[in-house]
C-alpha positions as CSV (number, residue, x, y, z in Angstrom):
1,M,286.8,6.3,73.1
2,T,286.5,5.8,76.9
3,A,286.6,2.1,78.0
4,I,283.1,0.8,78.7
5,D,282.4,-0.8,82.0
6,F,280.1,-3.6,81.0
7,T,279.6,-4.9,84.3
8,A,278.3,-1.5,85.6
9,E,275.9,-1.5,82.6
10,V,274.4,-4.7,83.5
11,E,274.1,-3.6,87.1
12,K,271.8,-0.8,85.9
13,R,269.5,-3.3,84.0
14,K,269.4,-6.2,86.5
15,E,265.7,-5.6,87.4
16,D,264.7,-5.5,83.8
17,L,266.6,-8.5,82.9
18,L,265.1,-10.4,85.6
19,A,261.5,-9.3,84.8
20,D,261.9,-10.3,81.1
21,L,263.4,-13.6,82.2
22,F,260.6,-14.4,84.5
23,S,258.1,-13.8,81.9
24,L,259.9,-16.5,79.7
25,L,260.4,-19.0,82.6
26,E,256.7,-18.8,83.5
27,I,255.8,-20.4,80.2
28,N,255.8,-24.2,80.0
29,S,257.5,-24.7,76.7
30,E,258.0,-28.4,76.7
31,R,257.3,-30.1,73.4
32,D,253.8,-31.7,73.3
33,D,253.2,-33.8,70.2
34,S,249.6,-34.5,71.3
35,K,248.8,-30.8,70.7
36,V,250.7,-30.4,67.3
37,D,248.9,-28.6,64.5
38,A,249.6,-26.3,61.6
39,Q,250.0,-23.3,64.0
40,H,251.9,-25.3,66.7
41,P,254.4,-27.5,65.1
42,F,255.8,-28.7,68.5
43,G,252.6,-27.9,70.6
44,P,251.4,-24.6,72.0
45,G,254.2,-24.1,74.7
46,P,257.1,-23.5,72.6
47,V,255.1,-21.2,70.3
48,K,254.0,-19.1,73.3
49,A,257.5,-18.6,74.4
50,L,258.7,-17.7,70.9
51,E,256.0,-15.1,70.7
52,K,257.0,-13.7,74.1
53,F,260.7,-13.4,73.2
54,L,259.9,-11.7,69.9
55,E,257.5,-9.4,71.8
56,I,260.3,-8.3,74.0
57,A,262.5,-7.6,71.0
58,D,259.7,-5.7,69.3
59,R,259.2,-3.6,72.4
60,D,263.0,-2.7,72.4
61,G,262.8,-1.4,68.8
62,Y,264.1,-4.3,66.9
63,P,262.7,-5.6,63.6
64,T,261.4,-9.2,64.2
65,K,260.4,-12.1,62.0
66,N,258.5,-15.2,63.1
67,V,258.9,-18.1,60.6
68,D,255.6,-20.0,60.9
69,N,256.1,-20.6,64.7
70,Y,259.1,-22.9,64.1
71,A,261.8,-20.1,64.9
72,G,262.1,-16.5,64.8
73,H,264.7,-13.7,64.8
74,F,265.4,-10.1,65.1
75,E,268.3,-8.0,63.6
76,F,270.5,-5.2,64.8
77,G,273.0,-3.0,62.8
78,D,274.2,-3.0,59.3
79,G,277.0,-4.6,57.5
80,E,277.9,-7.2,54.8
81,E,279.0,-9.7,57.4
82,V,276.5,-11.1,59.8
83,L,277.1,-12.5,63.4
84,G,274.5,-15.1,64.2
85,I,273.5,-15.7,67.9
86,F,271.5,-18.9,68.2
87,A,269.3,-19.8,71.3
88,H,266.2,-21.7,72.0
89,M,263.0,-21.4,74.0
90,D,262.0,-25.1,74.3
91,V,262.8,-27.0,77.4
92,V,263.0,-30.6,78.3
93,P,260.2,-32.1,80.4
94,A,260.1,-30.9,84.0
95,G,259.9,-34.3,85.5
96,S,259.6,-35.0,89.2
97,G,261.7,-34.3,92.3
98,W,261.4,-30.5,92.3
99,D,261.3,-28.7,95.6
100,T,259.5,-25.6,93.8
101,D,257.1,-25.4,90.9
102,P,259.3,-25.8,87.8
103,Y,257.3,-23.0,86.1
104,T,257.0,-20.5,88.9
105,P,260.5,-18.9,88.9
106,T,261.8,-18.8,92.5
107,I,264.9,-17.0,93.8
108,K,266.4,-18.7,96.9
109,D,269.9,-18.1,98.4
110,G,271.1,-16.3,95.3
111,R,269.7,-18.9,92.8
112,L,267.1,-18.7,90.3
113,Y,265.1,-21.9,90.1
114,A,263.0,-23.0,87.1
115,R,262.9,-25.2,84.2
116,G,264.9,-23.4,81.6
117,A,266.9,-21.1,84.1
118,S,270.1,-22.6,82.8
119,D,269.1,-24.3,79.6
120,D,268.4,-22.0,77.7
121,K,266.2,-19.1,78.7
122,G,268.6,-17.7,81.4
123,P,271.6,-17.5,79.0
124,T,269.5,-16.4,76.2
125,T,268.2,-13.4,78.3
126,A,271.6,-12.6,79.5
127,C,272.9,-12.6,75.9
128,Y,269.9,-10.5,74.7
129,Y,270.7,-7.9,77.4
130,G,274.5,-8.0,76.2
131,L,273.2,-6.8,72.8
132,K,270.6,-4.5,74.3
133,I,273.5,-2.6,76.1
134,I,275.3,-2.1,72.7
135,K,272.2,-0.8,71.2
136,E,271.2,1.6,74.1
137,L,274.8,3.0,74.4
138,G,274.8,3.6,70.6
139,L,278.2,2.0,70.2
140,P,279.5,2.1,66.7
141,T,279.3,-1.3,64.7
142,S,280.4,-2.5,61.3
143,K,278.4,-5.8,61.1
144,K,274.8,-7.0,61.5
145,V,273.7,-9.2,64.2
146,R,270.9,-11.7,63.7
147,F,269.5,-13.2,66.9
148,I,267.9,-16.4,66.1
149,V,265.7,-18.3,68.6
150,G,264.4,-21.9,67.9
151,T,261.7,-24.0,69.5
152,D,262.8,-27.6,69.0
153,E,266.5,-27.7,70.1
154,E,265.8,-30.3,72.9
155,S,264.3,-32.8,70.3
156,G,265.1,-33.1,66.7
157,W,266.1,-29.5,65.5
158,A,263.4,-29.5,63.1
159,D,262.9,-25.8,64.0
160,M,266.3,-24.9,62.3
161,D,265.8,-27.3,59.4
162,Y,262.4,-25.4,58.7
163,Y,263.8,-21.9,59.5
164,F,266.7,-22.1,57.1
165,E,264.6,-23.6,54.3
166,H,261.9,-20.9,54.6
167,V,263.5,-17.7,56.1
168,G,264.8,-16.6,52.8
169,L,268.2,-15.4,54.1
170,A,271.7,-16.8,53.8
171,K,273.2,-18.3,56.9
172,P,275.2,-15.9,59.2
173,D,278.9,-15.9,58.4
174,F,280.1,-16.8,61.9
175,G,278.4,-17.0,65.2
176,F,277.8,-18.5,68.7
177,S,275.2,-20.1,70.9
178,P,274.8,-19.1,74.6
179,D,273.8,-22.8,75.5
180,A,276.8,-24.4,77.1
181,E,279.9,-23.4,79.0
182,F,282.7,-20.9,79.3
183,P,285.4,-20.4,78.3
184,I,284.1,-21.9,75.0
185,I,283.0,-24.9,73.2
186,N,284.7,-25.0,69.9
187,G,284.2,-28.8,69.2
188,E,281.2,-31.0,69.5
189,K,280.9,-34.7,69.2
190,G,278.6,-36.3,66.6
191,N,275.2,-37.1,67.8
192,I,272.9,-40.0,66.8
193,T,270.3,-42.2,68.3
194,E,270.3,-45.9,67.6
195,Y,267.2,-48.0,68.4
196,L,267.4,-51.6,69.5
197,H,264.2,-53.5,68.5
198,F,262.8,-56.6,70.1
199,A,260.2,-58.9,68.7
200,G,258.8,-62.3,69.4
201,E,256.4,-64.0,71.8
202,N,256.7,-63.4,75.5
203,A,257.5,-66.5,77.6
204,G,258.8,-67.7,80.9
205,V,257.3,-68.6,84.3
206,A,257.8,-64.9,85.1
207,R,256.1,-62.5,82.7
208,L,257.0,-59.0,81.8
209,H,253.9,-57.2,80.7
210,S,255.3,-53.7,80.3
211,F,258.5,-51.8,80.9
212,T,258.6,-48.0,80.6
213,G,261.5,-45.5,81.4
214,G,262.8,-42.1,80.2
215,L,261.2,-39.0,78.8
216,R,263.7,-38.0,76.1
217,E,266.6,-39.6,74.5
218,N,268.9,-36.9,75.7
219,M,268.0,-37.2,79.3
220,V,269.2,-39.9,81.6
221,P,266.0,-41.7,82.9
222,E,265.2,-40.6,86.5
223,S,262.9,-43.7,87.1
224,A,261.3,-46.6,85.3
225,T,258.2,-48.8,86.0
226,A,257.5,-52.4,85.0
227,V,254.4,-54.5,85.3
228,V,255.1,-58.2,86.0
229,S,253.4,-61.3,87.2
230,G,254.1,-65.2,87.7
231,D,256.9,-66.8,89.6
232,L,258.4,-63.8,91.5
233,A,259.2,-65.3,94.9
234,D,260.2,-62.7,97.7
235,L,259.7,-59.9,95.3
236,Q,259.4,-57.2,97.9
237,A,262.2,-58.5,100.2
238,K,264.5,-58.7,97.2
239,L,263.7,-55.3,96.1
240,D,264.4,-53.9,99.5
241,T,267.7,-55.5,99.6
242,F,268.5,-54.3,96.0
243,V,267.7,-50.6,96.5
244,A,269.6,-50.6,99.7
245,E,272.6,-52.0,98.1
246,H,272.6,-49.7,95.2
247,K,271.4,-46.5,97.2
248,L,268.2,-46.2,95.1
249,R,264.6,-45.8,95.9
250,G,261.9,-48.3,94.9
251,E,258.4,-49.5,95.5
252,I,255.9,-52.1,94.5
253,Q,252.2,-52.0,94.0
254,E,249.9,-55.0,93.5
255,E,247.1,-54.7,91.1
256,A,244.8,-57.6,90.1
257,G,247.4,-60.2,90.6
258,Q,250.2,-58.2,88.7
259,Y,253.1,-56.1,90.3
260,K,254.0,-52.7,89.3
261,V,257.7,-52.2,90.3
262,T,259.3,-48.8,90.1
263,I,263.0,-47.8,90.8
264,I,264.1,-44.1,91.1
265,G,267.4,-42.9,90.2
266,K,268.7,-39.4,89.2
267,S,268.1,-37.6,86.0
268,A,270.9,-35.8,84.0
269,H,271.9,-34.5,80.7
270,G,272.4,-37.3,78.1
271,A,275.6,-35.9,77.1
272,M,276.9,-36.6,80.5
273,P,275.3,-39.9,81.5
274,A,277.9,-40.7,84.2
275,S,276.4,-37.8,86.2
276,G,273.0,-39.4,86.6
277,V,271.7,-42.7,87.7
278,N,269.8,-44.5,85.1
279,G,266.6,-45.8,86.9
280,A,265.7,-48.0,83.9
281,T,268.8,-49.9,83.7
282,Y,268.8,-50.7,87.5
283,L,265.2,-51.8,87.2
284,A,266.2,-54.1,84.4
285,L,269.1,-55.5,86.5
286,F,266.8,-56.1,89.4
287,L,264.2,-57.9,87.4
288,S,266.7,-60.1,85.4
289,Q,267.2,-62.4,88.4
290,F,263.7,-63.8,87.8
291,D,262.9,-66.5,85.2
292,F,261.8,-64.5,82.2
293,A,262.2,-65.9,78.7
294,G,262.0,-65.0,75.0
295,P,262.1,-61.2,74.1
296,A,261.4,-60.2,77.8
297,K,264.7,-61.8,78.8
298,D,266.8,-60.4,76.1
299,Y,265.3,-57.0,76.9
300,L,266.1,-57.1,80.6
301,D,269.6,-58.8,80.1
302,I,270.6,-56.1,77.6
303,A,269.3,-53.2,79.6
304,G,270.4,-54.4,83.1
305,K,273.7,-56.4,82.3
306,I,275.0,-54.5,79.3
307,L,273.7,-51.0,79.3
308,L,274.1,-50.5,83.2
309,N,276.7,-47.7,83.6
310,D,278.1,-48.4,80.1
311,H,278.7,-44.8,79.7
312,E,281.6,-45.1,77.1
313,G,280.1,-48.2,75.2
314,E,282.8,-50.6,76.5
315,N,280.1,-53.4,77.1
316,L,278.4,-52.7,73.8
317,K,281.8,-52.8,72.0
318,I,281.4,-49.5,70.4
319,A,283.8,-47.5,72.6
320,H,286.1,-45.2,70.6
321,V,288.4,-42.4,71.6
322,D,289.8,-39.5,69.4
323,E,293.1,-37.7,70.5
324,K,291.4,-34.2,70.2
325,M,287.7,-34.9,70.8
326,G,287.9,-37.6,73.6
327,A,285.8,-40.6,74.1
328,L,282.4,-41.6,72.8
329,S,279.5,-41.6,75.3
330,M,276.1,-43.5,75.3
331,N,273.0,-42.8,77.2
332,A,270.2,-45.3,77.3
333,G,267.4,-42.8,77.2
334,V,264.1,-44.2,76.4
335,F,262.7,-47.7,77.2
336,R,259.3,-48.9,75.8
337,F,258.2,-52.5,76.1
338,D,254.5,-53.9,75.9
339,E,253.8,-57.5,75.6
340,T,251.1,-56.8,73.1
341,S,253.5,-55.0,70.8
342,D,255.8,-56.8,68.2
343,D,258.3,-53.9,68.2
344,N,259.6,-53.1,71.7
345,T,262.6,-50.6,71.7
346,I,265.5,-49.2,73.7
347,A,266.8,-45.8,72.4
348,L,270.7,-45.2,72.8
349,N,271.6,-41.7,72.5
350,I,275.3,-41.9,71.4
351,R,277.8,-38.9,71.1
352,Y,280.7,-40.0,69.1
353,P,284.0,-38.3,68.1
354,K,285.9,-38.4,64.8
355,G,287.0,-41.9,63.7
356,T,283.8,-43.9,64.0
357,S,280.3,-43.4,62.3
358,P,276.6,-44.3,63.1
359,E,276.8,-46.9,60.4
360,Q,279.9,-48.6,62.1
361,I,278.3,-48.4,65.5
362,K,275.0,-49.9,64.2
363,S,276.9,-52.9,62.6
364,I,278.3,-53.7,66.0
365,L,275.0,-53.3,67.7
366,E,273.5,-55.8,65.4
367,N,275.4,-58.5,67.1
368,L,273.2,-58.1,70.2
369,P,270.2,-60.5,70.6
370,V,267.8,-58.0,69.0
371,A,265.4,-58.2,66.0
372,S,267.0,-55.2,64.3
373,V,268.8,-51.9,64.8
374,S,267.8,-48.6,63.3
375,L,269.0,-44.9,63.2
376,S,267.2,-41.8,64.1
377,E,266.3,-39.7,61.0
378,H,268.1,-36.7,62.6
379,G,271.7,-36.6,63.6
380,H,274.8,-34.5,63.7
381,T,278.4,-35.2,62.6
382,P,281.4,-34.2,64.6
383,H,282.1,-30.4,64.5
384,Y,285.2,-28.4,65.3
385,V,286.5,-24.8,64.9
386,P,290.3,-24.4,65.3
387,M,291.6,-22.3,68.1
388,E,293.3,-20.1,65.6
389,D,290.1,-18.8,64.1
390,P,289.5,-15.2,65.0
391,L,286.1,-16.0,66.5
392,V,287.6,-18.3,68.9
393,Q,290.4,-15.9,69.9
394,T,288.1,-12.9,70.3
395,L,285.7,-14.9,72.5
396,L,288.5,-16.3,74.7
397,N,290.2,-13.0,75.0
398,V,287.0,-11.3,76.4
399,Y,286.5,-14.3,78.8
400,E,290.0,-13.9,80.1
401,K,289.8,-10.1,80.6
402,Q,286.6,-10.4,82.4
403,T,287.3,-13.3,84.6
404,G,291.0,-13.3,85.0
405,L,291.0,-17.0,84.2
406,K,292.9,-18.7,81.5
407,G,290.8,-19.6,78.5
408,H,291.2,-22.9,76.7
409,E,289.4,-25.0,74.0
410,Q,286.8,-27.7,74.9
411,V,285.1,-30.4,73.1
412,I,281.7,-31.8,74.5
413,G,279.2,-34.5,73.8
414,G,276.4,-32.0,74.0
415,G,275.1,-30.7,70.8
416,T,274.4,-26.8,70.5
417,F,273.1,-24.6,67.7
418,G,276.7,-23.3,67.5
419,R,277.3,-26.3,65.1
420,L,274.8,-24.8,62.6
421,L,277.5,-22.7,61.2
422,E,280.9,-23.8,59.8
423,R,282.4,-21.0,62.0
424,G,280.1,-21.5,65.0
425,V,280.8,-22.3,68.6
426,A,279.0,-22.4,72.0
427,Y,279.9,-19.7,74.6
428,G,278.6,-19.7,78.2
429,A,276.8,-19.2,80.3
430,M,277.9,-21.9,82.6
431,F,281.2,-21.1,84.4
432,P,283.9,-23.6,85.2
433,D,282.8,-23.4,89.0
434,S,279.1,-23.4,88.3
435,I,276.9,-26.3,89.4
436,D,275.5,-28.1,86.3
437,T,271.7,-28.8,86.8
438,M,270.6,-28.8,83.1
439,H,268.0,-31.5,82.3
440,Q,267.7,-32.1,86.2
441,A,265.1,-31.5,88.8
442,N,265.6,-28.1,90.7
443,E,267.4,-26.6,87.7
444,F,268.9,-23.2,88.6
445,I,271.3,-20.5,87.5
446,A,273.1,-18.5,90.1
447,L,272.2,-14.9,89.7
448,D,275.9,-13.7,90.0
449,D,276.6,-16.1,87.0
450,L,273.7,-14.8,85.1
451,F,274.7,-11.0,85.4
452,R,278.5,-11.9,85.0
453,A,277.6,-13.7,81.7
454,A,275.5,-10.8,80.5
455,A,278.6,-8.5,80.8
456,I,280.8,-11.0,79.0
457,Y,278.2,-11.3,76.3
458,A,278.0,-7.6,75.9
459,E,281.7,-7.0,75.5
460,A,282.2,-10.2,73.3
461,I,279.4,-9.2,70.8
462,Y,280.8,-5.6,70.7
463,E,284.3,-6.9,70.0
464,L,282.9,-9.1,67.2
465,I,280.9,-6.3,65.4
466,K,282.6,-3.0,66.2
């Protein structure tokens, strides 16, 4: 059989690929719990994106299935073994700081800007077109492909819980998720959120009325705002000095004798907290110099003096390193304090390697001056597929052939749908020299990377199912 030039096949389909991708990126598929109902389990946006993806698959002749708007799939080919491809249509909130409208896909200087361009609508579409090439060329296959798309990957993965419970099919035998990096992600740390709870009567000559920061537990808070009053001598001058020293932005607004103080940092993916600037922890550090007392003081001291830049949990005393999986990482993701509430919280999203556990981490956190510590209902244990597995070897071989770069294993703190299968990994679409803008303002994917990934996906899928 003549060797197939998968790069040339992608070139023929570039305009169609972009057109389909634009139709997905134009949909605001952020989770919206305020609009949840029986037909929209995570709000209308994720459903609309799922329906559009299945509409594209139906147009191209695939049999599709929508599982009650939680997730859906289409299938290709026949065979006893099933290759699963797992992607997602939901996105994290756009947030602020964009130079373009996050839901108006815009190409500038060879880059496609939009929320979801790199996480995960761009890679999903590249992978879709990889399979589409195999189908349109009529290449011989011996296995079935099930391309599964979820709608709650960025939150709690309730989409996949529901999907597997209701789809009526066994899980695929092996598979990958186009939702991370090349050359491969064959290991993922455990992922849990631990909540610090604060209770008690507010006190002090300085008063903390509220403190809010963070959109999602798996995002570094770009900014945070506190409402304060009382003895706050030289508040503006001190803020000016503080933000200049730490290279931040900040502002104060006075309203009815109270002061609304905001500090702005930089958002980033919660799996890589050191790549962001946590506006909430810096705001807490700034405020902690004033004479707060009671739970407000505990809240600000922990947030500003312990959590600030504590990316590996050293200050929290939960740091742990595994020889193969690396170090634990911690992102203080969501801050909620209201003086009228008896349950104020800080959410710590923790990516942990083998050798520790959520319960062990919780027992250490309980030594902090907090009312209690609780665990999120949903979490993931550490996941690893050995390098010797034929799935890993095949994917690395294709990567090496098409890029000329040496493949190697990687373990990450991020969690992908690849871990849904015992023999599941993540594979692209971000290259080693790509700029990572996932979960950030001005998210983009380079067009050259998008098309290069599509060619790699085409050959990789073919090698796995031929």
